[in-house]
C-alpha positions in Angstrom: 132.4 131.8 102.8 130.7 132.9 99.6 127.5 134.9 99.9 125.3 134.7 96.8 123.1 137.7 96.0 121.4 136.2 92.9 121.2 132.6 91.7 118.9 132.6 88.7 118.0 130.1 86.0 117.9 132.2 82.8 116.4 131.3 79.5 117.8 133.2 76.5 115.3 133.7 73.7 116.9 133.1 70.4 114.7 132.9 67.3 112.0 130.4 68.2 113.9 128.6 70.9 115.5 129.2 74.3 119.0 128.5 75.6 119.2 127.6 79.3 121.8 129.0 81.7 122.7 129.6 85.3 123.5 133.1 86.5 125.3 133.4 89.9 126.1 136.8 91.3 127.9 137.1 94.7 127.4 140.1 96.9 129.8 143.0 96.1 130.4 141.7 92.6 131.4 144.2 90.0 132.3 141.8 87.2 130.7 139.0 85.2 132.3 136.1 83.3 130.3 134.4 80.6 131.3 130.9 79.7 131.5 129.7 76.1 131.7 126.0 75.4 131.3 124.3 72.0 129.2 121.4 73.2 125.6 121.2 74.6 124.8 121.0 78.3 128.0 122.9 79.0 126.4 124.5 82.0 126.8 121.1 83.7 130.4 120.7 82.8 132.4 119.7 85.9 135.5 121.6 84.7 133.6 124.8 83.9 131.8 124.7 87.2 135.0 124.2 89.0 136.4 127.3 87.4 133.2 129.2 88.2 133.5 128.3 91.9 137.0 129.8 92.0 135.6 132.9 90.4 132.8 133.1 93.0 135.4 133.1 95.8 136.7 136.4 94.4 133.1 137.8 94.1 133.2 137.5 90.3 129.8 136.6 88.8 129.3 133.8 86.3 126.9 132.8 83.6 127.1 129.2 82.4 124.8 128.3 79.6 124.4 125.9 76.6 125.3 127.4 73.2 123.7 124.4 71.6 120.4 122.6 72.4 120.6 118.9 73.2 119.3 118.1 69.7 121.8 120.4 68.0 124.7 118.9 70.0 123.9 115.4 68.7 125.2 116.6 65.4 128.9 116.7 66.1 129.6 119.2 63.3 127.6 121.9 65.2 130.4 122.0 67.8 132.7 123.3 65.0 130.1 125.7 63.5 132.0 128.8 64.8 129.7 131.3 63.1 126.6 129.7 64.8 128.4 129.6 68.2 129.5 133.2 67.9 126.1 134.4 66.9 124.6 132.7 69.9 127.2 134.1 72.3 126.7 137.6 71.0 123.0 137.5 71.4 123.3 135.9 74.9 125.8 138.5 76.0 123.5 141.4 75.0 120.6 139.7 76.7 122.4 138.9 80.0 124.1 142.3 80.3 120.7 144.0 79.9 119.3 142.3 83.0 118.8 144.6 86.0 120.9 142.4 88.2 123.8 142.6 85.8 123.8 146.3 85.4 127.2 147.9 85.6 129.1 144.6 85.7 132.3 144.5 83.7 132.1 141.6 81.4 134.6 138.9 80.2 134.6 135.5 78.4 135.9 132.2 79.5 136.1 129.9 76.5 136.9 126.2 76.3 137.3 123.9 73.3 135.7 125.5 70.2 134.0 127.9 72.5 137.3 129.8 72.8 137.1 130.6 69.1 133.5 132.0 69.5 134.7 134.0 72.5 137.4 135.7 70.5 135.1 136.4 67.6 132.4 137.8 69.9 135.0 139.9 71.7 136.1 141.3 68.4 132.5 142.1 67.5 131.7 143.6 70.9 134.9 145.6 71.8 133.0 148.1 74.0 131.4 145.3 76.1 134.0 142.6 76.5 137.0 143.5 78.6 138.8 140.2 79.0 139.1 136.8 77.5 140.5 133.5 78.8 140.8 130.4 76.7 141.4 127.0 78.5 142.5 124.2 76.2 140.8 126.1 73.5 140.8 126.3 69.7 141.5 130.0 69.2 143.0 129.0 65.8 139.5 128.8 64.5 139.3 132.6 65.0 142.7 133.2 63.4 141.4 135.5 60.7 140.0 138.0 63.3 142.7 137.6 66.0 144.2 141.0 65.2 140.8 142.7 65.8 140.6 141.4 69.4 141.2 144.3 71.8 140.3 142.6 75.1 143.3 141.4 77.1 143.5 137.7 76.3 145.0 134.8 78.3 145.6 131.4 76.6 145.9 128.4 79.0 147.1 125.1 77.5 148.4 121.8 78.9 152.1 121.1 78.3 151.2 117.6 77.0 148.4 118.8 74.8 150.9 119.0 72.0 148.8 119.8 68.9 146.6 122.4 70.7 149.6 124.0 72.2 151.1 124.6 68.8 147.9 126.1 67.5 147.7 128.4 70.5 151.3 129.5 69.9 150.3 130.4 66.3 147.4 132.5 67.5 149.4 134.1 70.3 151.9 135.5 67.7 149.0 137.2 65.8 147.2 138.7 68.8 147.9 142.4 69.1 146.1 143.0 72.4 147.5 142.6 75.9 148.2 138.9 76.0 149.7 136.0 77.8 150.3 132.3 77.1 150.4 130.0 80.1 151.5 126.4 79.7 150.5 124.1 82.6 153.2 121.5 83.3 152.2 117.8 82.9 148.7 118.7 81.8 146.8 117.1 78.9 143.9 118.5 77.0 141.2 118.0 79.7 143.4 118.9 82.7 142.6 115.6 84.4 146.0 115.3 86.1 146.1 116.2 89.8 146.2 119.9 90.5 146.3 121.0 86.9 142.7 122.1 86.6 143.1 124.1 89.9 146.2 125.8 88.4 144.3 126.7 85.3 141.4 128.0 87.3 143.7 130.1 89.5 145.4 131.6 86.4 142.0 132.4 84.9 140.7 133.9 88.1 143.8 136.1 88.5 143.5 137.3 84.9 139.9 138.3 85.4 140.7 140.0 88.7 143.4 142.0 87.0 141.3 143.0 84.0 137.7 143.3 85.4 138.1 144.3 89.1 138.9 147.8 90.4 142.2 148.4 92.1 140.6 148.7 95.5 139.0 145.3 95.1 142.3 143.5 94.4 144.2 145.4 97.1 146.3 147.7 95.0 
């Protein structure tokens, strides 16, 4: 049974607007995963929430939020405005980690779709803050130019049947110089809708964050 210490709705002030998100901190948590997704209302994403629930089972805190407002998301091109998404993610990371309830939590990123590119770019910009990155069905190729500057251990998760995205992830994997791993989920397409594939991806992500963000005593070493 998961015991939650904090469950807060947080509004991130950015310029003259606010981005809404949900912060969940289990008891005995010592790490935080910030989710980065390229579309609006990503805090309601069933896939992201499924992964977050698996993280909570391991006492890993999560912050799911919307990088874009509802109005911004209506313009499809905004989902591929990586500079905008990265700026939002960086500002959000600094704000969330400054909250008293997040003090001392080791921080990582979980990126999906174009949010994976912004996660890598933000991780390269904040090397002293971000200690792990996971991309699920992501577009890390949109951060190809800074891939060598990413120091945080990075896991790329791709569906075996997501052919084009898999090839793009392989290209980025070759360039990454940090600790890295590419996991290909058998029989999975882009959205991991096939039975058991999303759970497999969530388990891989959880284990990566446990390895990179949790102390040896917490993971039983």
